[in-house]
LUMGUNU-48999 format. One record per residue: x, y, z of N, C-alpha, C in turn; residue number from 1. Coordinates in nm, 2 decimals. Layout:
<recs>
<rec><n_px>X</n_px><n_py>Y</n_py><n_pz>Z</n_pz><ca_px>X</ca_px><ca_py>Y</ca_py><ca_pz>Z</ca_pz><c_px>X</c_px><c_py>Y</c_py><c_pz>Z</c_pz><n>NUM</n></rec>
...
</recs>
This chain:
<recs>
<rec><n_px>-0.18</n_px><n_py>11.87</n_py><n_pz>4.46</n_pz><ca_px>-0.32</ca_px><ca_py>11.83</ca_py><ca_pz>4.48</ca_pz><c_px>-0.42</c_px><c_py>11.92</c_py><c_pz>4.40</c_pz><n>1</n></rec>
<rec><n_px>-0.38</n_px><n_py>12.04</n_py><n_pz>4.36</n_pz><ca_px>-0.47</ca_px><ca_py>12.12</ca_py><ca_pz>4.28</ca_pz><c_px>-0.49</c_px><c_py>12.05</c_py><c_pz>4.14</c_pz><n>2</n></rec>
<rec><n_px>-0.39</n_px><n_py>11.98</n_py><n_pz>4.09</n_pz><ca_px>-0.41</ca_px><ca_py>11.91</ca_py><ca_pz>3.96</ca_pz><c_px>-0.51</c_px><c_py>11.80</c_py><c_pz>3.98</c_pz><n>3</n></rec>
<rec><n_px>-0.51</n_px><n_py>11.73</n_py><n_pz>4.09</n_pz><ca_px>-0.61</ca_px><ca_py>11.63</ca_py><ca_pz>4.11</ca_pz><c_px>-0.75</c_px><c_py>11.69</c_py><c_pz>4.12</c_pz><n>4</n></rec>
<rec><n_px>-0.76</n_px><n_py>11.81</n_py><n_pz>4.19</n_pz><ca_px>-0.89</ca_px><ca_py>11.87</ca_py><ca_pz>4.20</ca_pz><c_px>-0.94</c_px><c_py>11.91</c_py><c_pz>4.06</c_pz><n>5</n></rec>
<rec><n_px>-0.86</n_px><n_py>11.96</n_py><n_pz>3.97</n_pz><ca_px>-0.90</ca_px><ca_py>11.99</ca_py><ca_pz>3.84</ca_pz><c_px>-0.95</c_px><c_py>11.87</c_py><c_pz>3.76</c_pz><n>6</n></rec>
<rec><n_px>-0.88</n_px><n_py>11.75</n_py><n_pz>3.78</n_pz><ca_px>-0.92</ca_px><ca_py>11.63</ca_py><ca_pz>3.71</ca_pz><c_px>-1.05</c_px><c_py>11.58</c_py><c_pz>3.76</c_pz><n>7</n></rec>
<rec><n_px>-1.07</n_px><n_py>11.59</n_py><n_pz>3.89</n_pz><ca_px>-1.20</ca_px><ca_py>11.54</ca_py><ca_pz>3.95</ca_pz><c_px>-1.31</c_px><c_py>11.63</c_py><c_pz>3.91</c_pz><n>8</n></rec>
<rec><n_px>-1.28</n_px><n_py>11.76</n_py><n_pz>3.90</n_pz><ca_px>-1.39</ca_px><ca_py>11.86</ca_py><ca_pz>3.85</ca_pz><c_px>-1.43</c_px><c_py>11.83</c_py><c_pz>3.71</c_pz><n>9</n></rec>
<rec><n_px>-1.33</n_px><n_py>11.79</n_py><n_pz>3.63</n_pz><ca_px>-1.36</ca_px><ca_py>11.75</ca_py><ca_pz>3.49</ca_pz><c_px>-1.45</c_px><c_py>11.63</c_py><c_pz>3.48</c_pz><n>10</n></rec>
<rec><n_px>-1.42</n_px><n_py>11.53</n_py><n_pz>3.57</n_pz><ca_px>-1.51</ca_px><ca_py>11.41</ca_py><ca_pz>3.57</ca_pz><c_px>-1.65</c_px><c_py>11.45</c_py><c_pz>3.62</c_pz><n>11</n></rec>
<rec><n_px>-1.66</n_px><n_py>11.53</n_py><n_pz>3.72</n_pz><ca_px>-1.79</ca_px><ca_py>11.56</ca_py><ca_pz>3.78</ca_pz><c_px>-1.87</c_px><c_py>11.65</c_py><c_pz>3.68</c_pz><n>12</n></rec>
<rec><n_px>-1.80</n_px><n_py>11.74</n_py><n_pz>3.61</n_pz><ca_px>-1.88</ca_px><ca_py>11.82</ca_py><ca_pz>3.51</ca_pz><c_px>-1.93</c_px><c_py>11.73</c_py><c_pz>3.40</c_pz><n>13</n></rec>
<rec><n_px>-1.85</n_px><n_py>11.63</n_py><n_pz>3.36</n_pz><ca_px>-1.90</ca_px><ca_py>11.54</ca_py><ca_pz>3.25</ca_pz><c_px>-2.01</c_px><c_py>11.46</c_py><c_pz>3.30</c_pz><n>14</n></rec>
<rec><n_px>-2.01</n_px><n_py>11.41</n_py><n_pz>3.42</n_pz><ca_px>-2.13</ca_px><ca_py>11.34</ca_py><ca_pz>3.48</ca_pz><c_px>-2.25</c_px><c_py>11.43</c_py><c_pz>3.49</c_pz><n>15</n></rec>
<rec><n_px>-2.23</n_px><n_py>11.55</n_py><n_pz>3.53</n_pz><ca_px>-2.34</ca_px><ca_py>11.64</ca_py><ca_pz>3.55</ca_pz><c_px>-2.41</c_px><c_py>11.67</c_py><c_pz>3.41</c_pz><n>16</n></rec>
<rec><n_px>-2.32</n_px><n_py>11.69</n_py><n_pz>3.31</n_pz><ca_px>-2.37</ca_px><ca_py>11.72</ca_py><ca_pz>3.17</ca_pz><c_px>-2.41</c_px><c_py>11.59</c_py><c_pz>3.10</c_pz><n>17</n></rec>
<rec><n_px>-2.40</n_px><n_py>11.48</n_py><n_pz>3.16</n_pz><ca_px>-2.44</ca_px><ca_py>11.35</ca_py><ca_pz>3.10</ca_pz><c_px>-2.37</c_px><c_py>11.32</c_py><c_pz>2.97</c_pz><n>18</n></rec>
<rec><n_px>-2.24</n_px><n_py>11.36</n_py><n_pz>2.97</n_pz><ca_px>-2.15</ca_px><ca_py>11.33</ca_py><ca_pz>2.85</ca_pz><c_px>-2.11</c_px><c_py>11.18</c_py><c_pz>2.85</c_pz><n>19</n></rec>
<rec><n_px>-2.09</n_px><n_py>11.14</n_py><n_pz>2.73</n_pz><ca_px>-2.04</ca_px><ca_py>11.00</ca_py><ca_pz>2.71</ca_pz><c_px>-1.89</c_px><c_py>11.00</c_py><c_pz>2.71</c_pz><n>20</n></rec>
<rec><n_px>-1.83</n_px><n_py>11.11</n_py><n_pz>2.68</n_pz><ca_px>-1.68</ca_px><ca_py>11.12</ca_py><ca_pz>2.67</ca_pz><c_px>-1.64</c_px><c_py>11.26</c_py><c_pz>2.73</c_pz><n>21</n></rec>
<rec><n_px>-1.52</n_px><n_py>11.27</n_py><n_pz>2.78</n_pz><ca_px>-1.47</ca_px><ca_py>11.40</ca_py><ca_pz>2.83</ca_pz><c_px>-1.32</c_px><c_py>11.42</c_py><c_pz>2.80</c_pz><n>22</n></rec>
<rec><n_px>-1.28</n_px><n_py>11.54</n_py><n_pz>2.79</n_pz><ca_px>-1.13</ca_px><ca_py>11.56</ca_py><ca_pz>2.76</ca_pz><c_px>-1.06</c_px><c_py>11.56</c_py><c_pz>2.90</c_pz><n>23</n></rec>
<rec><n_px>-0.94</n_px><n_py>11.50</n_py><n_pz>2.90</n_pz><ca_px>-0.85</ca_px><ca_py>11.50</ca_py><ca_pz>3.01</ca_pz><c_px>-0.71</c_px><c_py>11.49</c_py><c_pz>2.97</c_pz><n>24</n></rec>
<rec><n_px>-0.63</n_px><n_py>11.59</n_py><n_pz>2.99</n_pz><ca_px>-0.49</ca_px><ca_py>11.60</ca_py><ca_pz>2.95</ca_pz><c_px>-0.47</c_px><c_py>11.57</c_py><c_pz>2.80</c_pz><n>25</n></rec>
<rec><n_px>-0.56</n_px><n_py>11.64</n_py><n_pz>2.72</n_pz><ca_px>-0.55</ca_px><ca_py>11.63</ca_py><ca_pz>2.58</ca_pz><c_px>-0.60</c_px><c_py>11.50</c_py><c_pz>2.51</c_pz><n>26</n></rec>
<rec><n_px>-0.66</n_px><n_py>11.41</n_py><n_pz>2.59</n_pz><ca_px>-0.72</ca_px><ca_py>11.29</ca_py><ca_pz>2.54</ca_pz><c_px>-0.87</c_px><c_py>11.29</c_py><c_pz>2.57</c_pz><n>27</n></rec>
<rec><n_px>-0.94</n_px><n_py>11.23</n_py><n_pz>2.48</n_pz><ca_px>-1.09</ca_px><ca_py>11.21</ca_py><ca_pz>2.50</ca_pz><c_px>-1.11</c_px><c_py>11.07</c_py><c_pz>2.56</c_pz><n>28</n></rec>
<rec><n_px>-1.17</n_px><n_py>11.07</n_py><n_pz>2.68</n_pz><ca_px>-1.18</ca_px><ca_py>10.95</ca_py><ca_pz>2.76</ca_pz><c_px>-1.33</c_px><c_py>10.92</c_py><c_pz>2.77</c_pz><n>29</n></rec>
<rec><n_px>-1.37</n_px><n_py>10.79</n_py><n_pz>2.75</n_pz><ca_px>-1.51</ca_px><ca_py>10.75</ca_py><ca_pz>2.77</ca_pz><c_px>-1.54</c_px><c_py>10.76</c_py><c_pz>2.92</c_pz><n>30</n></rec>
<rec><n_px>-1.66</n_px><n_py>10.80</n_py><n_pz>2.95</n_pz><ca_px>-1.71</ca_px><ca_py>10.82</ca_py><ca_pz>3.08</ca_pz><c_px>-1.80</c_px><c_py>10.71</c_py><c_pz>3.13</c_pz><n>31</n></rec>
<rec><n_px>-1.77</n_px><n_py>10.65</n_py><n_pz>3.24</n_pz><ca_px>-1.86</ca_px><ca_py>10.56</ca_py><ca_pz>3.31</ca_pz><c_px>-1.94</c_px><c_py>10.64</c_py><c_pz>3.41</c_pz><n>32</n></rec>
<rec><n_px>-2.07</n_px><n_py>10.67</n_py><n_pz>3.38</n_pz><ca_px>-2.15</ca_px><ca_py>10.76</ca_py><ca_pz>3.47</ca_pz><c_px>-2.17</c_px><c_py>10.71</c_py><c_pz>3.61</c_pz><n>33</n></rec>
<rec><n_px>-2.14</n_px><n_py>10.58</n_py><n_pz>3.64</n_pz><ca_px>-2.15</ca_px><ca_py>10.53</ca_py><ca_pz>3.77</ca_pz><c_px>-2.02</c_px><c_py>10.53</c_py><c_pz>3.85</c_pz><n>34</n></rec>
<rec><n_px>-1.92</n_px><n_py>10.61</n_py><n_pz>3.80</n_pz><ca_px>-1.79</ca_px><ca_py>10.61</ca_py><ca_pz>3.86</ca_pz><c_px>-1.80</c_px><c_py>10.66</c_py><c_pz>4.01</c_pz><n>35</n></rec>
<rec><n_px>-1.71</n_px><n_py>10.61</n_py><n_pz>4.09</n_pz><ca_px>-1.71</ca_px><ca_py>10.66</ca_py><ca_pz>4.23</ca_pz><c_px>-1.56</c_px><c_py>10.70</c_py><c_pz>4.26</c_pz><n>36</n></rec>
<rec><n_px>-1.55</n_px><n_py>10.81</n_py><n_pz>4.33</n_pz><ca_px>-1.42</ca_px><ca_py>10.86</ca_py><ca_pz>4.37</ca_pz><c_px>-1.41</c_px><c_py>10.87</c_py><c_pz>4.52</c_pz><n>37</n></rec>
<rec><n_px>-1.32</n_px><n_py>10.81</n_py><n_pz>4.58</n_pz><ca_px>-1.31</ca_px><ca_py>10.81</ca_py><ca_pz>4.73</ca_pz><c_px>-1.17</c_px><c_py>10.85</c_py><c_pz>4.77</c_pz><n>38</n></rec>
<rec><n_px>-1.16</n_px><n_py>10.92</n_py><n_pz>4.88</n_pz><ca_px>-1.03</ca_px><ca_py>10.96</ca_py><ca_pz>4.94</ca_pz><c_px>-1.03</c_px><c_py>10.91</c_py><c_pz>5.08</c_pz><n>39</n></rec>
<rec><n_px>-0.92</n_px><n_py>10.84</n_py><n_pz>5.12</n_pz><ca_px>-0.90</ca_px><ca_py>10.79</ca_py><ca_pz>5.25</ca_pz><c_px>-0.79</c_px><c_py>10.87</c_py><c_pz>5.32</c_pz><n>40</n></rec>
<rec><n_px>-0.82</n_px><n_py>10.93</n_py><n_pz>5.43</n_pz><ca_px>-0.71</ca_px><ca_py>11.01</ca_py><ca_pz>5.49</ca_pz><c_px>-0.72</c_px><c_py>10.99</c_py><c_pz>5.65</c_pz><n>41</n></rec>
<rec><n_px>-0.60</n_px><n_py>11.00</n_py><n_pz>5.70</n_pz><ca_px>-0.58</ca_px><ca_py>11.00</ca_py><ca_pz>5.85</ca_pz><c_px>-0.50</c_px><c_py>11.12</c_py><c_pz>5.88</c_pz><n>42</n></rec>
<rec><n_px>-0.56</n_px><n_py>11.24</n_py><n_pz>5.89</n_pz><ca_px>-0.48</ca_px><ca_py>11.36</ca_py><ca_pz>5.91</ca_pz><c_px>-0.41</c_px><c_py>11.38</c_py><c_pz>6.04</c_pz><n>43</n></rec>
<rec><n_px>-0.44</n_px><n_py>11.29</n_py><n_pz>6.14</n_pz><ca_px>-0.38</ca_px><ca_py>11.30</ca_py><ca_pz>6.27</ca_pz><c_px>-0.24</c_px><c_py>11.25</c_py><c_pz>6.28</c_pz><n>44</n></rec>
<rec><n_px>-0.20</n_px><n_py>11.17</n_py><n_pz>6.18</n_pz><ca_px>-0.06</ca_px><ca_py>11.12</ca_py><ca_pz>6.18</ca_pz><c_px>0.04</c_px><c_py>11.22</c_py><c_pz>6.14</c_pz><n>45</n></rec>
<rec><n_px>0.17</n_px><n_py>11.20</n_py><n_pz>6.20</n_pz><ca_px>0.27</ca_px><ca_py>11.30</ca_py><ca_pz>6.17</ca_pz><c_px>0.31</c_px><c_py>11.30</c_py><c_pz>6.02</c_pz><n>46</n></rec>
<rec><n_px>0.33</n_px><n_py>11.42</n_py><n_pz>5.97</n_pz><ca_px>0.36</ca_px><ca_py>11.43</ca_py><ca_pz>5.83</ca_pz><c_px>0.25</c_px><c_py>11.44</c_py><c_pz>5.73</c_pz><n>47</n></rec>
<rec><n_px>0.13</n_px><n_py>11.41</n_py><n_pz>5.78</n_pz><ca_px>0.01</ca_px><ca_py>11.42</ca_py><ca_pz>5.69</ca_pz><c_px>-0.05</c_px><c_py>11.57</c_py><c_pz>5.70</c_pz><n>48</n></rec>
<rec><n_px>-0.10</n_px><n_py>11.61</n_py><n_pz>5.58</n_pz><ca_px>-0.15</ca_px><ca_py>11.74</ca_py><ca_pz>5.58</ca_pz><c_px>-0.30</c_px><c_py>11.73</c_py><c_pz>5.54</c_pz><n>49</n></rec>
<rec><n_px>-0.37</n_px><n_py>11.84</n_py><n_pz>5.57</n_pz><ca_px>-0.52</ca_px><ca_py>11.85</ca_py><ca_pz>5.54</ca_pz><c_px>-0.53</c_px><c_py>11.86</c_py><c_pz>5.39</c_pz><n>50</n></rec>
<rec><n_px>-0.65</n_px><n_py>11.83</n_py><n_pz>5.34</n_pz><ca_px>-0.68</ca_px><ca_py>11.85</ca_py><ca_pz>5.20</ca_pz><c_px>-0.70</c_px><c_py>12.00</c_py><c_pz>5.17</c_pz><n>51</n></rec>
<rec><n_px>-0.66</n_px><n_py>12.05</n_py><n_pz>5.06</n_pz><ca_px>-0.70</ca_px><ca_py>12.19</ca_py><ca_pz>5.03</ca_pz><c_px>-0.85</c_px><c_py>12.21</c_py><c_pz>5.02</c_pz><n>52</n></rec>
<rec><n_px>-0.89</n_px><n_py>12.33</n_py><n_pz>5.04</n_pz><ca_px>-1.04</ca_px><ca_py>12.35</ca_py><ca_pz>5.05</ca_pz><c_px>-1.11</c_px><c_py>12.32</c_py><c_pz>4.91</c_pz><n>53</n></rec>
<rec><n_px>-1.04</n_px><n_py>12.35</n_py><n_pz>4.80</n_pz><ca_px>-1.10</ca_px><ca_py>12.33</ca_py><ca_pz>4.67</ca_pz><c_px>-1.12</c_px><c_py>12.18</c_py><c_pz>4.65</c_pz><n>54</n></rec>
<rec><n_px>-1.04</n_px><n_py>12.09</n_py><n_pz>4.70</n_pz><ca_px>-1.05</ca_px><ca_py>11.95</ca_py><ca_pz>4.69</ca_pz><c_px>-1.15</c_px><c_py>11.90</c_py><c_pz>4.79</c_pz><n>55</n></rec>
<rec><n_px>-1.15</n_px><n_py>11.95</n_py><n_pz>4.91</n_pz><ca_px>-1.25</ca_px><ca_py>11.91</ca_py><ca_pz>5.02</ca_pz><c_px>-1.39</c_px><c_py>11.94</c_py><c_pz>4.97</c_pz><n>56</n></rec>
<rec><n_px>-1.41</n_px><n_py>12.05</n_py><n_pz>4.90</n_pz><ca_px>-1.54</ca_px><ca_py>12.09</ca_py><ca_pz>4.86</ca_pz><c_px>-1.61</c_px><c_py>11.98</c_py><c_pz>4.76</c_pz><n>57</n></rec>
<rec><n_px>-1.53</n_px><n_py>11.90</n_py><n_pz>4.70</n_pz><ca_px>-1.58</ca_px><ca_py>11.80</ca_py><ca_pz>4.60</ca_pz><c_px>-1.62</c_px><c_py>11.67</c_py><c_pz>4.66</c_pz><n>58</n></rec>
<rec><n_px>-1.60</n_px><n_py>11.66</n_py><n_pz>4.80</n_pz><ca_px>-1.63</ca_px><ca_py>11.53</ca_py><ca_pz>4.86</ca_pz><c_px>-1.72</c_px><c_py>11.55</c_py><c_pz>4.98</c_pz><n>59</n></rec>
<rec><n_px>-1.79</n_px><n_py>11.44</n_py><n_pz>5.02</n_pz><ca_px>-1.87</ca_px><ca_py>11.44</ca_py><ca_pz>5.14</ca_pz><c_px>-1.79</c_px><c_py>11.37</c_py><c_pz>5.25</c_pz><n>60</n></rec>
<rec><n_px>-1.78</n_px><n_py>11.42</n_py><n_pz>5.37</n_pz><ca_px>-1.71</ca_px><ca_py>11.35</ca_py><ca_pz>5.47</ca_pz><c_px>-1.78</c_px><c_py>11.23</c_py><c_pz>5.53</c_pz><n>61</n></rec>
<rec><n_px>-1.71</n_px><n_py>11.12</n_py><n_pz>5.56</n_pz><ca_px>-1.77</ca_px><ca_py>11.00</ca_py><ca_pz>5.62</ca_pz><c_px>-1.68</c_px><c_py>10.97</c_py><c_pz>5.74</c_pz><n>62</n></rec>
<rec><n_px>-1.74</n_px><n_py>10.95</n_py><n_pz>5.85</n_pz><ca_px>-1.66</ca_px><ca_py>10.91</ca_py><ca_pz>5.97</ca_pz><c_px>-1.66</c_px><c_py>10.76</c_py><c_pz>5.99</c_pz><n>63</n></rec>
<rec><n_px>-1.55</n_px><n_py>10.71</n_py><n_pz>6.03</n_pz><ca_px>-1.54</ca_px><ca_py>10.56</ca_py><ca_pz>6.05</ca_pz><c_px>-1.49</c_px><c_py>10.54</c_py><c_pz>6.19</c_pz><n>64</n></rec>
<rec><n_px>-1.53</n_px><n_py>10.42</n_py><n_pz>6.24</n_pz><ca_px>-1.48</ca_px><ca_py>10.39</ca_py><ca_pz>6.38</ca_pz><c_px>-1.46</c_px><c_py>10.24</c_py><c_pz>6.39</c_pz><n>65</n></rec>
<rec><n_px>-1.39</n_px><n_py>10.20</n_py><n_pz>6.49</n_pz><ca_px>-1.36</ca_px><ca_py>10.06</ca_py><ca_pz>6.51</ca_pz><c_px>-1.49</c_px><c_py>9.99</c_py><c_pz>6.55</c_pz><n>66</n></rec>
<rec><n_px>-1.53</n_px><n_py>9.87</n_py><n_pz>6.49</n_pz><ca_px>-1.65</ca_px><ca_py>9.81</ca_py><ca_pz>6.52</ca_pz><c_px>-1.64</c_px><c_py>9.74</c_py><c_pz>6.66</c_pz><n>67</n></rec>
<rec><n_px>-1.76</n_px><n_py>9.73</n_py><n_pz>6.73</n_pz><ca_px>-1.77</ca_px><ca_py>9.67</ca_py><ca_pz>6.86</ca_pz><c_px>-1.78</c_px><c_py>9.52</c_py><c_pz>6.83</c_pz><n>68</n></rec>
<rec><n_px>-1.67</n_px><n_py>9.44</n_py><n_pz>6.83</n_pz><ca_px>-1.68</ca_px><ca_py>9.30</ca_py><ca_pz>6.79</ca_pz><c_px>-1.75</c_px><c_py>9.22</c_py><c_pz>6.90</c_pz><n>69</n></rec>
<rec><n_px>-1.74</n_px><n_py>9.26</n_py><n_pz>7.02</n_pz><ca_px>-1.81</ca_px><ca_py>9.19</ca_py><ca_pz>7.13</ca_pz><c_px>-1.96</c_px><c_py>9.19</c_py><c_pz>7.10</c_pz><n>70</n></rec>
<rec><n_px>-2.01</n_px><n_py>9.31</n_py><n_pz>7.07</n_pz><ca_px>-2.16</ca_px><ca_py>9.33</ca_py><ca_pz>7.04</ca_pz><c_px>-2.20</c_px><c_py>9.25</c_py><c_pz>6.92</c_pz><n>71</n></rec>
<rec><n_px>-2.12</n_px><n_py>9.25</n_py><n_pz>6.82</n_pz><ca_px>-2.14</ca_px><ca_py>9.18</ca_py><ca_pz>6.69</ca_pz><c_px>-2.15</c_px><c_py>9.03</c_py><c_pz>6.72</c_pz><n>72</n></rec>
<rec><n_px>-2.06</n_px><n_py>8.98</n_py><n_pz>6.80</n_pz><ca_px>-2.06</ca_px><ca_py>8.84</ca_py><ca_pz>6.83</ca_pz><c_px>-2.18</c_px><c_py>8.80</c_py><c_pz>6.91</c_pz><n>73</n></rec>
<rec><n_px>-2.22</n_px><n_py>8.89</n_py><n_pz>7.01</n_pz><ca_px>-2.33</ca_px><ca_py>8.86</ca_py><ca_pz>7.09</ca_pz><c_px>-2.46</c_px><c_py>8.85</c_py><c_pz>7.01</c_pz><n>74</n></rec>
<rec><n_px>-2.48</n_px><n_py>8.95</n_py><n_pz>6.92</n_pz><ca_px>-2.60</ca_px><ca_py>8.95</ca_py><ca_pz>6.83</ca_pz><c_px>-2.60</c_px><c_py>8.83</c_py><c_pz>6.74</c_pz><n>75</n></rec>
<rec><n_px>-2.49</n_px><n_py>8.79</n_py><n_pz>6.69</n_pz><ca_px>-2.48</ca_px><ca_py>8.67</ca_py><ca_pz>6.60</ca_pz><c_px>-2.52</c_px><c_py>8.55</c_py><c_pz>6.68</c_pz><n>76</n></rec>
<rec><n_px>-2.47</n_px><n_py>8.53</n_py><n_pz>6.80</n_pz><ca_px>-2.50</ca_px><ca_py>8.41</ca_py><ca_pz>6.88</ca_pz><c_px>-2.65</c_px><c_py>8.42</c_py><c_pz>6.93</c_pz><n>77</n></rec>
<rec><n_px>-2.70</n_px><n_py>8.53</n_py><n_pz>6.96</n_pz><ca_px>-2.84</ca_px><ca_py>8.54</ca_py><ca_pz>7.00</ca_pz><c_px>-2.93</c_px><c_py>8.50</c_py><c_pz>6.88</c_pz><n>78</n></rec>
<rec><n_px>-2.89</n_px><n_py>8.54</n_py><n_pz>6.76</n_pz><ca_px>-2.97</ca_px><ca_py>8.51</ca_py><ca_pz>6.64</ca_pz><c_px>-2.97</c_px><c_py>8.36</c_py><c_pz>6.61</c_pz><n>79</n></rec>
<rec><n_px>-2.86</n_px><n_py>8.29</n_py><n_pz>6.66</n_pz><ca_px>-2.85</ca_px><ca_py>8.14</ca_py><ca_pz>6.64</ca_pz><c_px>-2.91</c_px><c_py>8.07</c_py><c_pz>6.76</c_pz><n>80</n></rec>
<rec><n_px>-2.97</n_px><n_py>8.14</n_py><n_pz>6.86</n_pz><ca_px>-3.04</ca_px><ca_py>8.07</ca_py><ca_pz>6.97</ca_pz><c_px>-2.95</c_px><c_py>8.05</c_py><c_pz>7.09</c_pz><n>81</n></rec>
<rec><n_px>-2.83</n_px><n_py>8.10</n_py><n_pz>7.10</n_pz><ca_px>-2.75</ca_px><ca_py>8.08</ca_py><ca_pz>7.22</ca_pz><c_px>-2.82</c_px><c_py>8.16</c_py><c_pz>7.34</c_pz><n>82</n></rec>
<rec><n_px>-2.83</n_px><n_py>8.09</n_py><n_pz>7.45</n_pz><ca_px>-2.90</ca_px><ca_py>8.15</ca_py><ca_pz>7.57</ca_pz><c_px>-2.80</c_px><c_py>8.24</c_py><c_pz>7.65</c_pz><n>83</n></rec>
<rec><n_px>-2.67</n_px><n_py>8.20</n_py><n_pz>7.65</n_pz><ca_px>-2.57</ca_px><ca_py>8.28</ca_py><ca_pz>7.73</ca_pz><c_px>-2.48</c_px><c_py>8.36</c_py><c_pz>7.63</c_pz><n>84</n></rec>
<rec><n_px>-2.54</n_px><n_py>8.42</n_py><n_pz>7.53</n_pz><ca_px>-2.46</ca_px><ca_py>8.49</ca_py><ca_pz>7.43</ca_pz><c_px>-2.38</c_px><c_py>8.61</c_py><c_pz>7.49</c_pz><n>85</n></rec>
<rec><n_px>-2.44</n_px><n_py>8.67</n_py><n_pz>7.59</n_pz><ca_px>-2.36</ca_px><ca_py>8.79</ca_py><ca_pz>7.65</ca_pz><c_px>-2.24</c_px><c_py>8.74</c_py><c_pz>7.72</c_pz><n>86</n></rec>
<rec><n_px>-2.24</n_px><n_py>8.63</n_py><n_pz>7.79</n_pz><ca_px>-2.13</ca_px><ca_py>8.58</ca_py><ca_pz>7.86</ca_pz><c_px>-2.02</c_px><c_py>8.52</c_py><c_pz>7.76</c_pz><n>87</n></rec>
<rec><n_px>-2.07</n_px><n_py>8.46</n_py><n_pz>7.66</n_pz><ca_px>-1.98</ca_px><ca_py>8.39</ca_py><ca_pz>7.56</ca_pz><c_px>-1.91</c_px><c_py>8.50</c_py><c_pz>7.47</c_pz><n>88</n></rec>
<rec><n_px>-1.98</n_px><n_py>8.61</n_py><n_pz>7.45</n_pz><ca_px>-1.92</ca_px><ca_py>8.71</ca_py><ca_pz>7.36</ca_pz><c_px>-1.81</c_px><c_py>8.78</c_py><c_pz>7.43</c_pz><n>89</n></rec>
</recs>
């Protein structure tokens, strides 16, 4: 994972410096300044490990949860004019 951290740092430095190209593994690569890098992890599962601190420092955490589909259905039906949306949802 430390290799990945170094690669991401190279990309972030190039973005910060507003470079059009940057070196990566001996090649010069064109940079898309609107690039996005995302990591999806579920560290609670068996066999999964936490990210190293140097890699964690490069990302902002985002929490996700299961959507309340009953509430979503109720709001959608209310917006369409259903009077018994709560019971129907």
